[in-house]
ZAKEFI-633974 format. One record per residue (C-alpha): residue number from 1; x, y negated, z. Coordinates in steps of 0.2 Angstrom, whole numbers. Layout:
N
<node k="NUM" X="X" Y="Y" Z="Z"/>
...
end
This chain:
404
<node k="1" X="571" Y="-60" Z="393"/>
<node k="2" X="575" Y="-42" Z="391"/>
<node k="3" X="570" Y="-27" Z="381"/>
<node k="4" X="560" Y="-13" Z="387"/>
<node k="5" X="575" Y="-1" Z="384"/>
<node k="6" X="592" Y="-4" Z="380"/>
<node k="7" X="599" Y="3" Z="364"/>
<node k="8" X="615" Y="14" Z="364"/>
<node k="9" X="623" Y="6" Z="350"/>
<node k="10" X="632" Y="-11" Z="351"/>
<node k="11" X="620" Y="-27" Z="350"/>
<node k="12" X="634" Y="-37" Z="341"/>
<node k="13" X="643" Y="-25" Z="330"/>
<node k="14" X="660" Y="-30" Z="323"/>
<node k="15" X="662" Y="-16" Z="310"/>
<node k="16" X="663" Y="-26" Z="295"/>
<node k="17" X="650" Y="-25" Z="280"/>
<node k="18" X="636" Y="-12" Z="281"/>
<node k="19" X="640" Y="5" Z="274"/>
<node k="20" X="630" Y="12" Z="260"/>
<node k="21" X="621" Y="23" Z="272"/>
<node k="22" X="613" Y="8" Z="281"/>
<node k="23" X="596" Y="4" Z="275"/>
<node k="24" X="597" Y="-15" Z="279"/>
<node k="25" X="609" Y="-28" Z="287"/>
<node k="26" X="606" Y="-33" Z="305"/>
<node k="27" X="601" Y="-50" Z="309"/>
<node k="28" X="601" Y="-60" Z="325"/>
<node k="29" X="584" Y="-70" Z="328"/>
<node k="30" X="589" Y="-83" Z="341"/>
<node k="31" X="574" Y="-90" Z="351"/>
<node k="32" X="574" Y="-105" Z="361"/>
<node k="33" X="558" Y="-111" Z="370"/>
<node k="34" X="557" Y="-130" Z="367"/>
<node k="35" X="556" Y="-140" Z="383"/>
<node k="36" X="552" Y="-124" Z="392"/>
<node k="37" X="547" Y="-130" Z="409"/>
<node k="38" X="536" Y="-144" Z="402"/>
<node k="39" X="528" Y="-132" Z="390"/>
<node k="40" X="523" Y="-121" Z="404"/>
<node k="41" X="514" Y="-135" Z="413"/>
<node k="42" X="506" Y="-141" Z="397"/>
<node k="43" X="497" Y="-124" Z="395"/>
<node k="44" X="488" Y="-128" Z="412"/>
<node k="45" X="486" Y="-147" Z="409"/>
<node k="46" X="482" Y="-149" Z="390"/>
<node k="47" X="476" Y="-167" Z="394"/>
<node k="48" X="494" Y="-172" Z="396"/>
<node k="49" X="499" Y="-166" Z="378"/>
<node k="50" X="507" Y="-181" Z="369"/>
<node k="51" X="511" Y="-190" Z="385"/>
<node k="52" X="529" Y="-193" Z="392"/>
<node k="53" X="530" Y="-178" Z="405"/>
<node k="54" X="545" Y="-175" Z="416"/>
<node k="55" X="547" Y="-159" Z="427"/>
<node k="56" X="557" Y="-163" Z="442"/>
<node k="57" X="555" Y="-169" Z="460"/>
<node k="58" X="544" Y="-185" Z="459"/>
<node k="59" X="553" Y="-201" Z="463"/>
<node k="60" X="538" Y="-207" Z="473"/>
<node k="61" X="542" Y="-193" Z="486"/>
<node k="62" X="555" Y="-204" Z="493"/>
<node k="63" X="574" Y="-205" Z="492"/>
<node k="64" X="580" Y="-191" Z="481"/>
<node k="65" X="596" Y="-184" Z="475"/>
<node k="66" X="586" Y="-174" Z="463"/>
<node k="67" X="587" Y="-173" Z="444"/>
<node k="68" X="576" Y="-170" Z="429"/>
<node k="69" X="574" Y="-152" Z="425"/>
<node k="70" X="564" Y="-154" Z="408"/>
<node k="71" X="557" Y="-168" Z="399"/>
<node k="72" X="545" Y="-169" Z="385"/>
<node k="73" X="550" Y="-176" Z="368"/>
<node k="74" X="539" Y="-191" Z="371"/>
<node k="75" X="549" Y="-194" Z="387"/>
<node k="76" X="565" Y="-190" Z="378"/>
<node k="77" X="562" Y="-205" Z="367"/>
<node k="78" X="565" Y="-216" Z="382"/>
<node k="79" X="582" Y="-209" Z="385"/>
<node k="80" X="576" Y="-196" Z="398"/>
<node k="81" X="585" Y="-179" Z="398"/>
<node k="82" X="589" Y="-164" Z="409"/>
<node k="83" X="601" Y="-167" Z="424"/>
<node k="84" X="597" Y="-186" Z="424"/>
<node k="85" X="595" Y="-192" Z="441"/>
<node k="86" X="576" Y="-195" Z="445"/>
<node k="87" X="578" Y="-213" Z="449"/>
<node k="88" X="586" Y="-217" Z="433"/>
<node k="89" X="573" Y="-207" Z="423"/>
<node k="90" X="559" Y="-217" Z="433"/>
<node k="91" X="567" Y="-233" Z="428"/>
<node k="92" X="569" Y="-228" Z="409"/>
<node k="93" X="551" Y="-221" Z="408"/>
<node k="94" X="540" Y="-229" Z="421"/>
<node k="95" X="525" Y="-222" Z="413"/>
<node k="96" X="530" Y="-204" Z="414"/>
<node k="97" X="519" Y="-191" Z="422"/>
<node k="98" X="530" Y="-181" Z="435"/>
<node k="99" X="526" Y="-163" Z="439"/>
<node k="100" X="535" Y="-155" Z="453"/>
<node k="101" X="543" Y="-138" Z="447"/>
<node k="102" X="534" Y="-122" Z="449"/>
<node k="103" X="548" Y="-108" Z="448"/>
<node k="104" X="537" Y="-93" Z="450"/>
<node k="105" X="526" Y="-99" Z="436"/>
<node k="106" X="541" Y="-101" Z="425"/>
<node k="107" X="547" Y="-84" Z="429"/>
<node k="108" X="530" Y="-76" Z="426"/>
<node k="109" X="528" Y="-85" Z="409"/>
<node k="110" X="546" Y="-78" Z="405"/>
<node k="111" X="540" Y="-61" Z="408"/>
<node k="112" X="525" Y="-63" Z="397"/>
<node k="113" X="537" Y="-69" Z="383"/>
<node k="114" X="549" Y="-55" Z="386"/>
<node k="115" X="534" Y="-43" Z="383"/>
<node k="116" X="530" Y="-52" Z="367"/>
<node k="117" X="548" Y="-51" Z="360"/>
<node k="118" X="549" Y="-33" Z="363"/>
<node k="119" X="534" Y="-30" Z="352"/>
<node k="120" X="544" Y="-37" Z="337"/>
<node k="121" X="561" Y="-29" Z="339"/>
<node k="122" X="569" Y="-14" Z="347"/>
<node k="123" X="583" Y="-25" Z="354"/>
<node k="124" X="581" Y="-41" Z="364"/>
<node k="125" X="596" Y="-49" Z="372"/>
<node k="126" X="592" Y="-62" Z="386"/>
<node k="127" X="603" Y="-77" Z="389"/>
<node k="128" X="592" Y="-87" Z="400"/>
<node k="129" X="575" Y="-90" Z="406"/>
<node k="130" X="570" Y="-99" Z="390"/>
<node k="131" X="583" Y="-92" Z="377"/>
<node k="132" X="585" Y="-74" Z="369"/>
<node k="133" X="590" Y="-65" Z="354"/>
<node k="134" X="581" Y="-52" Z="344"/>
<node k="135" X="592" Y="-40" Z="334"/>
<node k="136" X="582" Y="-34" Z="319"/>
<node k="137" X="586" Y="-24" Z="303"/>
<node k="138" X="579" Y="-34" Z="288"/>
<node k="139" X="584" Y="-32" Z="269"/>
<node k="140" X="586" Y="-50" Z="266"/>
<node k="141" X="587" Y="-68" Z="274"/>
<node k="142" X="569" Y="-71" Z="268"/>
<node k="143" X="563" Y="-55" Z="278"/>
<node k="144" X="572" Y="-60" Z="293"/>
<node k="145" X="564" Y="-77" Z="292"/>
<node k="146" X="547" Y="-69" Z="291"/>
<node k="147" X="551" Y="-60" Z="308"/>
<node k="148" X="556" Y="-77" Z="316"/>
<node k="149" X="540" Y="-85" Z="309"/>
<node k="150" X="528" Y="-71" Z="315"/>
<node k="151" X="536" Y="-72" Z="333"/>
<node k="152" X="535" Y="-91" Z="333"/>
<node k="153" X="517" Y="-91" Z="327"/>
<node k="154" X="513" Y="-78" Z="341"/>
<node k="155" X="521" Y="-87" Z="354"/>
<node k="156" X="511" Y="-103" Z="350"/>
<node k="157" X="494" Y="-94" Z="348"/>
<node k="158" X="496" Y="-81" Z="362"/>
<node k="159" X="506" Y="-90" Z="375"/>
<node k="160" X="505" Y="-108" Z="370"/>
<node k="161" X="523" Y="-110" Z="369"/>
<node k="162" X="533" Y="-120" Z="356"/>
<node k="163" X="550" Y="-112" Z="350"/>
<node k="164" X="564" Y="-116" Z="339"/>
<node k="165" X="573" Y="-101" Z="329"/>
<node k="166" X="590" Y="-98" Z="322"/>
<node k="167" X="593" Y="-83" Z="310"/>
<node k="168" X="610" Y="-77" Z="305"/>
<node k="169" X="620" Y="-61" Z="305"/>
<node k="170" X="630" Y="-67" Z="320"/>
<node k="171" X="625" Y="-73" Z="337"/>
<node k="172" X="636" Y="-89" Z="336"/>
<node k="173" X="629" Y="-95" Z="320"/>
<node k="174" X="611" Y="-91" Z="325"/>
<node k="175" X="613" Y="-101" Z="340"/>
<node k="176" X="620" Y="-116" Z="331"/>
<node k="177" X="606" Y="-114" Z="319"/>
<node k="178" X="593" Y="-115" Z="333"/>
<node k="179" X="600" Y="-131" Z="338"/>
<node k="180" X="598" Y="-138" Z="321"/>
<node k="181" X="580" Y="-131" Z="321"/>
<node k="182" X="574" Y="-141" Z="336"/>
<node k="183" X="560" Y="-145" Z="339"/>
<node k="184" X="549" Y="-131" Z="333"/>
<node k="185" X="558" Y="-126" Z="317"/>
<node k="186" X="566" Y="-111" Z="309"/>
<node k="187" X="584" Y="-112" Z="301"/>
<node k="188" X="591" Y="-97" Z="292"/>
<node k="189" X="609" Y="-96" Z="288"/>
<node k="190" X="614" Y="-81" Z="277"/>
<node k="191" X="632" Y="-74" Z="278"/>
<node k="192" X="637" Y="-82" Z="261"/>
<node k="193" X="631" Y="-99" Z="267"/>
<node k="194" X="640" Y="-99" Z="284"/>
<node k="195" X="655" Y="-110" Z="279"/>
<node k="196" X="643" Y="-122" Z="269"/>
<node k="197" X="632" Y="-124" Z="284"/>
<node k="198" X="644" Y="-127" Z="297"/>
<node k="199" X="656" Y="-138" Z="287"/>
<node k="200" X="647" Y="-155" Z="290"/>
<node k="201" X="643" Y="-152" Z="308"/>
<node k="202" X="652" Y="-161" Z="322"/>
<node k="203" X="664" Y="-150" Z="332"/>
<node k="204" X="652" Y="-154" Z="347"/>
<node k="205" X="639" Y="-143" Z="338"/>
<node k="206" X="649" Y="-127" Z="342"/>
<node k="207" X="644" Y="-119" Z="359"/>
<node k="208" X="657" Y="-121" Z="372"/>
<node k="209" X="664" Y="-137" Z="365"/>
<node k="210" X="660" Y="-150" Z="377"/>
<node k="211" X="663" Y="-170" Z="378"/>
<node k="212" X="681" Y="-168" Z="384"/>
<node k="213" X="686" Y="-154" Z="372"/>
<node k="214" X="677" Y="-164" Z="358"/>
<node k="215" X="688" Y="-180" Z="362"/>
<node k="216" X="704" Y="-169" Z="362"/>
<node k="217" X="699" Y="-162" Z="345"/>
<node k="218" X="694" Y="-179" Z="337"/>
<node k="219" X="711" Y="-185" Z="343"/>
<node k="220" X="719" Y="-171" Z="334"/>
<node k="221" X="710" Y="-176" Z="318"/>
<node k="222" X="696" Y="-163" Z="319"/>
<node k="223" X="679" Y="-172" Z="318"/>
<node k="224" X="669" Y="-158" Z="310"/>
<node k="225" X="670" Y="-139" Z="309"/>
<node k="226" X="674" Y="-141" Z="291"/>
<node k="227" X="691" Y="-149" Z="296"/>
<node k="228" X="696" Y="-132" Z="301"/>
<node k="229" X="693" Y="-123" Z="285"/>
<node k="230" X="709" Y="-116" Z="277"/>
<node k="231" X="720" Y="-120" Z="291"/>
<node k="232" X="735" Y="-109" Z="296"/>
<node k="233" X="730" Y="-101" Z="313"/>
<node k="234" X="748" Y="-102" Z="319"/>
<node k="235" X="748" Y="-121" Z="317"/>
<node k="236" X="731" Y="-124" Z="326"/>
<node k="237" X="734" Y="-111" Z="339"/>
<node k="238" X="750" Y="-120" Z="345"/>
<node k="239" X="739" Y="-135" Z="350"/>
<node k="240" X="722" Y="-128" Z="353"/>
<node k="241" X="725" Y="-110" Z="359"/>
<node k="242" X="713" Y="-96" Z="354"/>
<node k="243" X="699" Y="-109" Z="352"/>
<node k="244" X="708" Y="-115" Z="337"/>
<node k="245" X="708" Y="-98" Z="329"/>
<node k="246" X="689" Y="-96" Z="333"/>
<node k="247" X="685" Y="-113" Z="324"/>
<node k="248" X="696" Y="-108" Z="309"/>
<node k="249" X="686" Y="-92" Z="307"/>
<node k="250" X="669" Y="-101" Z="309"/>
<node k="251" X="674" Y="-114" Z="297"/>
<node k="252" X="680" Y="-101" Z="284"/>
<node k="253" X="663" Y="-92" Z="287"/>
<node k="254" X="669" Y="-77" Z="295"/>
<node k="255" X="665" Y="-80" Z="314"/>
<node k="256" X="671" Y="-65" Z="325"/>
<node k="257" X="660" Y="-58" Z="338"/>
<node k="258" X="666" Y="-43" Z="349"/>
<node k="259" X="654" Y="-28" Z="352"/>
<node k="260" X="643" Y="-26" Z="368"/>
<node k="261" X="648" Y="-12" Z="378"/>
<node k="262" X="636" Y="2" Z="373"/>
<node k="263" X="634" Y="8" Z="391"/>
<node k="264" X="628" Y="-8" Z="397"/>
<node k="265" X="635" Y="-25" Z="402"/>
<node k="266" X="650" Y="-26" Z="414"/>
<node k="267" X="647" Y="-44" Z="419"/>
<node k="268" X="635" Y="-59" Z="416"/>
<node k="269" X="639" Y="-77" Z="417"/>
<node k="270" X="631" Y="-94" Z="413"/>
<node k="271" X="639" Y="-111" Z="413"/>
<node k="272" X="635" Y="-130" Z="410"/>
<node k="273" X="647" Y="-143" Z="404"/>
<node k="274" X="642" Y="-160" Z="411"/>
<node k="275" X="640" Y="-175" Z="399"/>
<node k="276" X="651" Y="-184" Z="412"/>
<node k="277" X="663" Y="-177" Z="424"/>
<node k="278" X="654" Y="-175" Z="441"/>
<node k="279" X="662" Y="-180" Z="457"/>
<node k="280" X="647" Y="-177" Z="468"/>
<node k="281" X="643" Y="-162" Z="478"/>
<node k="282" X="625" Y="-164" Z="478"/>
<node k="283" X="624" Y="-164" Z="459"/>
<node k="284" X="636" Y="-149" Z="459"/>
<node k="285" X="625" Y="-139" Z="471"/>
<node k="286" X="609" Y="-142" Z="461"/>
<node k="287" X="617" Y="-136" Z="445"/>
<node k="288" X="624" Y="-121" Z="454"/>
<node k="289" X="607" Y="-117" Z="460"/>
<node k="290" X="600" Y="-119" Z="443"/>
<node k="291" X="613" Y="-108" Z="435"/>
<node k="292" X="610" Y="-94" Z="448"/>
<node k="293" X="592" Y="-95" Z="445"/>
<node k="294" X="594" Y="-93" Z="426"/>
<node k="295" X="606" Y="-78" Z="429"/>
<node k="296" X="595" Y="-70" Z="442"/>
<node k="297" X="580" Y="-71" Z="431"/>
<node k="298" X="589" Y="-63" Z="417"/>
<node k="299" X="595" Y="-49" Z="428"/>
<node k="300" X="578" Y="-46" Z="435"/>
<node k="301" X="570" Y="-44" Z="419"/>
<node k="302" X="584" Y="-31" Z="413"/>
<node k="303" X="582" Y="-22" Z="430"/>
<node k="304" X="600" Y="-25" Z="434"/>
<node k="305" X="609" Y="-27" Z="451"/>
<node k="306" X="625" Y="-36" Z="455"/>
<node k="307" X="640" Y="-31" Z="466"/>
<node k="308" X="650" Y="-47" Z="466"/>
<node k="309" X="647" Y="-66" Z="463"/>
<node k="310" X="659" Y="-78" Z="457"/>
<node k="311" X="659" Y="-97" Z="454"/>
<node k="312" X="672" Y="-106" Z="443"/>
<node k="313" X="675" Y="-125" Z="440"/>
<node k="314" X="684" Y="-132" Z="426"/>
<node k="315" X="691" Y="-148" Z="432"/>
<node k="316" X="693" Y="-165" Z="422"/>
<node k="317" X="711" Y="-161" Z="418"/>
<node k="318" X="706" Y="-144" Z="411"/>
<node k="319" X="713" Y="-134" Z="425"/>
<node k="320" X="702" Y="-120" Z="431"/>
<node k="321" X="699" Y="-114" Z="449"/>
<node k="322" X="687" Y="-100" Z="455"/>
<node k="323" X="681" Y="-90" Z="470"/>
<node k="324" X="674" Y="-72" Z="469"/>
<node k="325" X="666" Y="-61" Z="483"/>
<node k="326" X="663" Y="-42" Z="482"/>
<node k="327" X="647" Y="-37" Z="491"/>
<node k="328" X="645" Y="-23" Z="503"/>
<node k="329" X="631" Y="-16" Z="492"/>
<node k="330" X="622" Y="-20" Z="475"/>
<node k="331" X="610" Y="-35" Z="477"/>
<node k="332" X="596" Y="-43" Z="467"/>
<node k="333" X="585" Y="-59" Z="468"/>
<node k="334" X="587" Y="-77" Z="465"/>
<node k="335" X="588" Y="-84" Z="482"/>
<node k="336" X="602" Y="-72" Z="488"/>
<node k="337" X="612" Y="-75" Z="472"/>
<node k="338" X="610" Y="-94" Z="474"/>
<node k="339" X="615" Y="-95" Z="492"/>
<node k="340" X="631" Y="-85" Z="489"/>
<node k="341" X="636" Y="-95" Z="473"/>
<node k="342" X="633" Y="-111" Z="483"/>
<node k="343" X="644" Y="-105" Z="497"/>
<node k="344" X="658" Y="-101" Z="485"/>
<node k="345" X="656" Y="-117" Z="476"/>
<node k="346" X="657" Y="-127" Z="492"/>
<node k="347" X="673" Y="-118" Z="496"/>
<node k="348" X="680" Y="-123" Z="480"/>
<node k="349" X="674" Y="-141" Z="482"/>
<node k="350" X="681" Y="-143" Z="500"/>
<node k="351" X="698" Y="-136" Z="495"/>
<node k="352" X="699" Y="-148" Z="481"/>
<node k="353" X="693" Y="-163" Z="490"/>
<node k="354" X="707" Y="-160" Z="503"/>
<node k="355" X="720" Y="-162" Z="489"/>
<node k="356" X="719" Y="-171" Z="473"/>
<node k="357" X="700" Y="-175" Z="473"/>
<node k="358" X="697" Y="-171" Z="454"/>
<node k="359" X="680" Y="-171" Z="447"/>
<node k="360" X="672" Y="-157" Z="438"/>
<node k="361" X="669" Y="-154" Z="420"/>
<node k="362" X="661" Y="-137" Z="419"/>
<node k="363" X="653" Y="-126" Z="432"/>
<node k="364" X="651" Y="-107" Z="429"/>
<node k="365" X="641" Y="-94" Z="439"/>
<node k="366" X="646" Y="-76" Z="436"/>
<node k="367" X="641" Y="-59" Z="442"/>
<node k="368" X="650" Y="-42" Z="440"/>
<node k="369" X="649" Y="-24" Z="445"/>
<node k="370" X="632" Y="-23" Z="437"/>
<node k="371" X="622" Y="-7" Z="438"/>
<node k="372" X="604" Y="-2" Z="433"/>
<node k="373" X="591" Y="-4" Z="446"/>
<node k="374" X="582" Y="12" Z="450"/>
<node k="375" X="570" Y="5" Z="463"/>
<node k="376" X="567" Y="-13" Z="467"/>
<node k="377" X="572" Y="-20" Z="484"/>
<node k="378" X="559" Y="-28" Z="494"/>
<node k="379" X="566" Y="-44" Z="500"/>
<node k="380" X="561" Y="-55" Z="515"/>
<node k="381" X="560" Y="-70" Z="502"/>
<node k="382" X="546" Y="-60" Z="494"/>
<node k="383" X="534" Y="-63" Z="508"/>
<node k="384" X="539" Y="-81" Z="512"/>
<node k="385" X="525" Y="-94" Z="510"/>
<node k="386" X="512" Y="-80" Z="508"/>
<node k="387" X="520" Y="-73" Z="492"/>
<node k="388" X="518" Y="-55" Z="486"/>
<node k="389" X="532" Y="-42" Z="484"/>
<node k="390" X="540" Y="-44" Z="467"/>
<node k="391" X="538" Y="-63" Z="466"/>
<node k="392" X="553" Y="-73" Z="473"/>
<node k="393" X="549" Y="-90" Z="479"/>
<node k="394" X="562" Y="-104" Z="479"/>
<node k="395" X="563" Y="-121" Z="489"/>
<node k="396" X="560" Y="-137" Z="480"/>
<node k="397" X="578" Y="-141" Z="480"/>
<node k="398" X="582" Y="-129" Z="466"/>
<node k="399" X="585" Y="-140" Z="450"/>
<node k="400" X="589" Y="-135" Z="432"/>
<node k="401" X="605" Y="-140" Z="422"/>
<node k="402" X="597" Y="-142" Z="405"/>
<node k="403" X="581" Y="-146" Z="396"/>
<node k="404" X="568" Y="-132" Z="400"/>
end
C-alpha cells in the first residue's frame, strides 16, 4: 500500500523531541488487515461468515505440497494457521470450507485499501499486501486513536475488511501494539508508556525475534522484554550483539529507528522466520514465491522498479548465505521477481545440500537499485489467460507465508 505522492521529509525521523515550532508530534498508525485473504473472499461470499474458512489449494484436488495461505479465526480455533501443510489442516479441521487463492483479486482490493488510506494521511508506508503505516500529525494520543478509529470504521463500512491497529510514535512499538490489538482492536502506546507496555511481553513479541532467537534469549535469562531494562549495553552486546542493544533501548522505552532516505528507498526486503526449521525445497520455494509476491505488490503500488534481486537464508546454526543478481535493466512485475528469486534460492539450496545439508531458519527476498517508474512496462504475463494489461496473473503454485 503506498501513498499517492512521497513526502520529501523522513518518514521515521530520529531527531529527538519535537521542537517548539512543530504544531504536533508525529504518530505511526500501523494497519494490519485481519486474515486478509479470507476477508477478501468473505466480501464475495457473506454466507460463509462465521464458518471455518481456509484459503489455499484444496486437499480434494489430489496430492499436494501446498500450504495454507490464510485461515479464518474460526479455523484457527482448530489449530490451523498459515504455512501449515494442507493435508494437516484438513485433518485438524475436516469441516473447513476451502477456497482456492485469487491473487489478482487480492491485489485489486489492496489498491482499494491504498486509496482509502491515502485519504486519511499524507504519508502511507507499505510493508506488504496487508500491512501499512500511516504517518500523521496529532496533538495527543487520543487524537491519534481517533484517526485509527476512523480508518478502521471506513475499512469495514466501505470495503468490508476488518483490521487491527497499533498507534505509537515509533514504527517498532506501533507494530508490536498491532499484534496485541488482534483481531479487530486498537492499541495506543504513548511515548511515556512504552517501557510499561513492553515490559511484560515475551521476547518473541519483538519483530525479528523468531523461535531460535527466543530459545537463545531464554537460555541467557531473558524471558520478557522487561528483563533487558536497565542493563549495561556492554554486558549484553558481548553475548547478543546489536540485537541486545536494540532490546535494551526498547525495554527502557527509547526504541531507536533510523530515518528513511528522503530521496526514496534504496532497497526493499521481506522475510519469514519459520516456526520449525525447514529442510524441504518445495516448502522453501512456496515461501520465496509468497515473499516475492508481497514485495512486488508493494513496489507496484509505489510505482518503483528494481535493478537487482537477492535471496538470503539464515540456517539453523544462525549462519547466513545469500545470492544477489544485478539485472541488465530495471524490471517490475511479480512473475519476473518470483522466478528470479526462486532461481537464486535454488542455487543456495543446491550448494548447501551438496555440503552440510543444514535446514533453513529464515528466508529473505530483497530488491535493490530502486528507481521510480515513469511508464509501466507491458509484460507478456499481463496477457496470459485473457488478462488485461496492468493485472498480472499468477499460477496456483504461489503460496503465502503468513496469515492473510
